[in-house]
C-alpha positions as CSV (number, residue, x, y, z in Angstrom):
1,M,47.7,24.0,27.8
2,I,45.1,24.5,25.1
3,P,46.0,21.4,23.1
4,N,45.9,19.3,26.2
5,L,42.6,20.7,27.2
6,S,41.1,20.1,23.7
7,S,42.4,16.5,23.8
8,H,40.8,16.0,27.2
9,L,37.4,17.4,26.1
10,L,37.6,15.2,23.0
11,K,38.1,12.1,25.1
12,I,35.1,13.0,27.3
13,I,32.9,13.4,24.2
14,I,34.0,10.1,22.7
15,R,33.5,8.4,26.1
16,R,30.0,9.8,26.4
17,N,29.1,8.8,22.9
18,Y,30.4,5.3,23.5
19,L,28.3,4.9,26.7
20,F,25.2,6.3,24.9
21,T,25.6,3.9,22.0
22,K,26.3,1.0,24.3
23,Q,23.3,1.7,26.4
24,Y,20.9,1.8,23.4
25,S,22.5,-0.9,21.3
26,T,22.0,-3.4,24.1
27,A,18.6,-2.1,25.2
28,R,15.8,-4.6,24.4
29,S,12.9,-2.2,24.6
30,Y,12.0,1.4,24.1
31,K,9.5,3.8,25.6
32,L,7.9,5.8,22.9
33,L,5.7,8.9,23.1
34,F,3.6,9.6,20.0
35,F,2.5,13.1,19.1
36,G,-0.4,13.3,16.6
37,S,-3.9,14.8,16.1
38,D,-5.5,13.8,12.8
39,G,-6.1,11.0,10.3
40,I,-2.6,11.0,8.9
41,A,-1.3,10.5,12.5
42,L,-3.7,7.7,13.1
43,S,-2.2,5.6,10.2
44,S,1.2,5.7,11.9
45,L,-0.1,5.1,15.4
46,R,-2.0,2.1,14.3
47,K,0.9,0.5,12.5
48,I,3.3,1.2,15.4
49,N,0.8,-0.3,17.8
50,E,0.4,-3.4,15.6
51,F,4.1,-3.7,15.5
52,R,4.4,-3.4,19.3
53,K,2.0,-6.3,19.7
54,K,4.1,-8.5,17.4
55,E,7.5,-7.4,18.7
56,T,6.6,-7.4,22.4
57,Q,10.1,-6.9,23.6
58,L,11.1,-4.0,21.4
59,I,8.5,-1.4,22.6
60,S,7.8,-1.5,26.3
61,Q,5.6,1.6,26.3
62,L,3.6,3.6,23.8
63,D,1.6,6.6,24.8
64,L,-0.2,9.4,22.9
65,V,0.0,13.2,23.1
66,T,-2.8,15.0,21.4
67,T,-4.4,18.4,21.5
68,N,-7.6,19.0,23.5
69,T,-10.8,19.1,21.5
70,K,-14.5,19.4,22.3
71,H,-15.2,16.0,20.8
72,K,-13.0,12.9,20.7
73,T,-11.1,12.6,17.5
74,D,-10.5,9.3,15.7
75,I,-7.0,9.0,17.0
76,Q,-8.3,9.5,20.6
77,K,-11.0,6.9,20.1
78,Y,-8.4,4.4,18.7
79,A,-6.0,5.0,21.7
80,E,-8.9,4.5,24.1
81,A,-9.9,1.2,22.4
82,E,-6.3,0.0,22.4
83,N,-5.6,1.1,26.0
84,I,-3.0,3.6,24.9
85,K,-2.6,6.3,27.5
86,T,-3.5,9.8,26.2
87,I,-1.7,12.8,27.5
88,P,-3.0,16.3,26.8
89,W,-0.9,18.9,25.2
90,P,1.1,20.9,26.4
91,L,3.3,18.6,28.4
92,D,3.9,20.5,31.7
93,S,5.2,17.6,33.8
94,L,7.2,15.4,31.5
95,R,10.4,14.2,33.2
96,A,13.7,13.9,31.5
97,A,14.2,10.4,30.0
98,E,10.7,9.3,30.9
99,Y,10.5,8.2,27.3
100,D,13.4,7.2,25.0
101,M,12.1,8.8,21.8
102,G,9.3,11.1,20.6
103,L,7.4,10.4,17.3
104,I,5.7,13.2,15.6
105,V,3.1,12.9,12.8
106,A,0.8,15.7,11.7
107,F,0.9,17.4,15.1
108,G,1.3,21.1,14.2
109,H,3.0,22.4,17.3
110,L,6.5,23.8,17.4
111,I,8.8,21.7,19.6
112,K,10.9,23.7,22.0
113,N,14.4,22.7,23.1
114,D,13.4,22.1,26.7
115,L,11.0,19.4,25.5
116,L,13.3,17.9,22.9
117,S,16.1,17.6,25.4
118,K,14.0,15.3,27.5
119,F,14.2,12.5,24.9
120,P,17.6,10.7,25.0
121,L,17.1,9.5,21.4
122,G,15.5,12.8,20.3
123,M,12.3,13.1,18.3
124,V,11.5,11.8,14.8
125,N,9.0,13.4,12.4
126,V,7.1,12.1,9.3
127,H,6.7,14.8,6.7
128,P,4.8,14.1,3.5
129,S,7.1,15.7,0.9
130,L,10.6,15.4,-0.4
131,L,12.2,17.9,1.9
132,P,13.4,20.5,1.5
133,R,10.6,20.9,-1.1
134,W,7.4,21.9,0.6
135,R,8.4,22.7,4.1
136,G,5.4,23.9,6.1
137,A,1.8,23.2,7.0
138,A,0.2,22.0,3.7
139,P,2.8,20.0,1.7
140,I,0.3,17.6,0.0
141,I,-2.0,20.5,-1.0
142,H,0.9,22.4,-2.6
143,T,2.2,19.3,-4.3
144,L,-1.1,19.0,-6.2
145,L,-1.6,22.7,-6.6
146,H,1.7,23.1,-8.4
147,G,1.3,20.0,-10.5
148,D,4.3,18.1,-9.1
149,Q,4.7,14.7,-10.9
150,V,6.8,13.3,-8.1
151,T,6.5,13.7,-4.3
152,G,7.5,11.5,-1.4
153,V,7.8,11.1,2.3
154,T,10.7,12.3,4.5
155,L,11.6,10.9,7.9
156,M,13.7,13.3,9.8
157,K,15.1,14.2,13.3
158,I,13.3,17.2,14.9
159,K,15.4,20.3,15.3
160,A,14.2,22.5,18.2
161,D,12.3,25.8,17.7
162,I,11.9,25.5,13.9
163,F,9.8,23.4,11.5
164,D,10.9,20.9,8.9
165,V,14.7,21.5,8.8
166,G,16.0,18.5,10.7
167,E,18.5,15.9,9.4
168,I,17.0,13.2,7.1
169,I,16.8,9.7,8.4
170,S,15.2,8.2,5.3
171,Q,13.3,9.4,2.2
172,I,11.2,7.8,-0.5
173,K,9.9,9.1,-3.8
174,V,6.2,8.6,-4.8
175,P,4.9,9.3,-8.3
176,V,1.8,11.6,-8.5
177,S,-0.8,10.4,-11.0
178,K,-2.3,13.3,-13.0
179,D,-5.9,12.8,-11.7
180,I,-5.2,11.9,-8.0
181,R,-7.0,14.1,-5.5
182,L,-6.1,15.3,-2.0
183,P,-7.7,12.5,0.0
184,E,-6.2,9.7,-2.1
185,L,-2.7,11.1,-2.1
186,T,-2.9,11.8,1.6
187,E,-3.8,8.2,2.3
188,Q,-1.0,6.9,0.1
189,L,1.7,9.1,1.8
190,S,0.3,8.3,5.2
191,E,0.8,4.6,4.7
192,F,4.3,5.1,3.3
193,G,5.2,7.3,6.3
194,A,3.8,4.8,8.8
195,D,5.9,2.0,7.3
196,M,9.0,4.2,7.4
197,L,8.4,5.0,11.0
198,V,8.0,1.4,11.9
199,D,11.3,0.5,10.0
200,C,13.0,3.2,12.0
201,I,11.9,1.8,15.3
202,R,12.7,-1.8,14.2
203,T,16.3,-0.9,13.5
204,L,17.0,1.4,16.5
205,P,19.6,2.8,17.3
206,K,21.3,2.1,14.0
207,S,18.5,3.9,12.1
208,L,19.6,7.2,13.8
209,E,23.1,7.0,12.5
210,D,24.5,8.5,9.3
211,L,21.8,11.2,9.1
212,Q,21.9,13.5,6.1
213,P,21.5,17.3,6.2
214,Q,18.8,18.7,4.0
215,S,19.9,20.4,0.8
216,S,20.3,24.1,0.7
217,E,18.8,24.1,-2.8
218,G,15.3,23.5,-3.9
219,I,13.7,24.9,-0.8
220,T,10.0,25.7,-1.1
221,Y,7.3,26.5,1.5
222,A,3.8,25.0,1.8
223,T,2.0,27.8,3.5
224,K,-1.4,27.2,5.2
225,I,-4.3,27.8,2.8
226,H,-7.5,29.6,3.4
227,K,-11.0,29.3,1.9
228,S,-10.4,32.2,-0.4
229,I,-8.2,30.0,-2.5
230,S,-11.3,28.3,-3.9
231,E,-12.4,31.3,-5.9
232,V,-11.2,30.6,-9.5
233,R,-9.3,33.5,-11.2
234,W,-10.2,32.7,-14.7
235,S,-8.2,35.5,-16.3
236,Q,-5.1,34.4,-14.4
237,M,-5.3,30.6,-14.5
238,T,-4.8,28.0,-17.2
239,A,-7.2,25.0,-17.5
240,V,-4.6,22.7,-16.0
241,E,-4.0,25.2,-13.1
242,V,-7.8,25.2,-12.3
243,Y,-7.8,21.4,-12.4
244,N,-4.8,21.2,-10.1
245,L,-6.6,23.6,-7.7
246,F,-9.7,21.3,-7.8
247,R,-7.5,18.3,-7.0
248,A,-5.5,20.1,-4.3
249,I,-8.5,21.3,-2.2
250,Y,-10.9,18.4,-2.9
251,S,-12.8,17.5,0.2
252,L,-11.8,20.7,1.9
253,Y,-13.4,23.4,-0.3
254,S,-15.4,23.4,-3.6
255,L,-14.3,25.6,-6.5
256,T,-16.4,28.7,-6.6
257,T,-17.1,31.4,-9.2
258,T,-19.8,34.0,-9.8
259,F,-22.6,33.6,-12.4
260,K,-25.1,36.3,-12.9
261,D,-24.1,38.0,-9.6
262,K,-24.6,34.8,-7.6
263,Q,-21.9,32.6,-6.2
264,M,-21.8,29.2,-7.9
265,K,-19.9,26.1,-6.7
266,L,-18.3,23.8,-9.3
267,F,-18.1,20.0,-8.9
268,D,-16.6,17.0,-10.6
269,A,-14.0,18.8,-12.7
270,F,-12.1,17.1,-15.5
271,L,-10.0,18.0,-18.6
272,H,-11.4,16.6,-21.9
273,D,-8.9,17.7,-24.5
274,D,-6.0,20.0,-25.1
275,K,-7.5,22.0,-28.0
276,I,-7.1,25.8,-28.1
277,D,-10.2,27.9,-28.8
278,H,-9.2,30.5,-31.4
279,S,-12.6,32.3,-31.4
280,D,-13.2,35.7,-30.0
281,K,-15.1,34.4,-26.9
282,P,-13.9,36.1,-23.7
283,V,-12.1,34.2,-21.0
284,G,-14.7,33.0,-18.5
285,T,-17.2,31.9,-21.2
286,L,-19.5,29.2,-19.9
287,E,-21.3,26.8,-22.2
288,F,-22.9,23.3,-22.3
289,N,-20.9,20.7,-24.1
290,A,-23.2,17.9,-25.3
291,E,-20.3,15.5,-26.2
292,T,-19.2,15.3,-22.5
293,N,-22.6,16.2,-21.0
294,A,-20.8,18.8,-18.9
295,I,-20.5,22.6,-18.7
296,R,-17.2,24.0,-19.7
297,I,-15.5,27.3,-18.9
298,L,-12.8,29.0,-21.0
299,C,-9.6,29.6,-19.1
300,K,-6.6,32.0,-19.6
301,D,-4.8,29.7,-22.0
302,R,-8.0,29.5,-24.1
303,R,-8.5,25.9,-23.2
304,Y,-11.6,24.6,-21.3
305,I,-12.1,22.9,-18.0
306,Y,-15.3,20.8,-17.6
307,F,-17.7,20.3,-14.7
308,K,-20.3,17.6,-14.4
309,S,-22.5,19.4,-11.8
310,V,-22.9,22.8,-10.2
311,R,-24.7,24.5,-7.4
312,I,-25.9,28.1,-7.2
313,V,-25.5,29.1,-3.5
314,G,-28.9,28.7,-1.8
315,K,-30.0,26.1,-4.3
316,R,-29.5,22.3,-4.5
317,Q,-26.7,20.7,-6.5
318,I,-27.7,19.9,-10.1
319,S,-26.3,18.2,-13.2
320,A,-24.7,20.2,-15.9
321,L,-27.6,19.4,-18.2
322,D,-30.1,20.6,-15.7
323,F,-28.1,23.8,-15.2
324,Y,-28.2,24.4,-19.0
325,N,-31.9,23.7,-19.2
326,G,-32.7,25.9,-16.2
327,Y,-30.4,28.9,-16.7
328,I,-29.3,29.1,-20.3
329,K,-31.4,27.1,-22.9
330,N,-34.6,29.1,-22.7
331,V,-32.9,32.5,-22.6
332,P,-32.9,34.3,-26.0
333,L,-29.4,34.4,-27.5
334,E,-29.2,38.2,-27.4
335,K,-29.9,38.2,-23.7
336,R,-27.7,35.4,-22.6
337,E,-25.0,36.2,-20.1
338,C,-22.9,33.1,-20.4
339,T,-19.7,34.2,-18.7
340,V,-18.6,33.9,-15.2
341,S,-16.7,36.5,-13.2
342,R,-13.1,36.6,-14.3
343,N,-11.7,38.0,-11.0
344,Q,-9.2,40.3,-12.7
């Protein structure tokens, strides 16, 4: 009895899969529900909408789900201008199969099984890293923070009740230049991700076949960062690590340190050379460098990182030369305090 029962169940499963594939392989259009809240999501929504206008028979409906905010976000303004219906999160009244597939880009909310099951083709997510490296909320920041020379974008199927572990639809590698900062890398990866999402839609349902599970090796987590990360720990960080921190949080937070018991923000960081200072100067030594017209600070590895401008909190931002003239130059050598807090 058991073998016959197993054979019967297998036939049912095969039959259902056949009917499902037949339904969507012959379908001429899809109803898509896009989930997104910020600028990264806007890149994808814009490209999908442009694609929808060109391929009028492939996408019959495109609506947007976004979180409620006090002020309209750029993605909400775009949707309004393009007559894309906006639905507030959470979705309390969505019907099963009301949309064929969900598209998720920089949304930030966990997808439960009761929602996922309402999409016959499932839900697809754009993640700006080479999964399983940098699962989590801040993959681009951690890519720069850890000095990765290669990153990428992963298109994956959503798995219910857990972030960033779904099967991989497609994946591309993107080189990371040594001086690129958070906004520029974010824009690059956003554009790649948008193109990948459009390609996935263009080749439905074939694009959802032959999915690859994520590797069980090389898993890392990109936890959410907080403002406290901007405080430089000079005694614990090399010059390259400080520079990577500058790149990783650029446009979010400024690097900060303490100079003469006052908080100081550091701007326009750069690395000038790779020379090691073999003197007895303490880590955290701050001095003006005439060759680069910048201040430089000695790091853990006894190499320097350079800054073109600074700001003592409560004061205006000034150039490195003005800082030197105002805070260091006219102080007698024996009274100079030219070190910053090392945060040991």
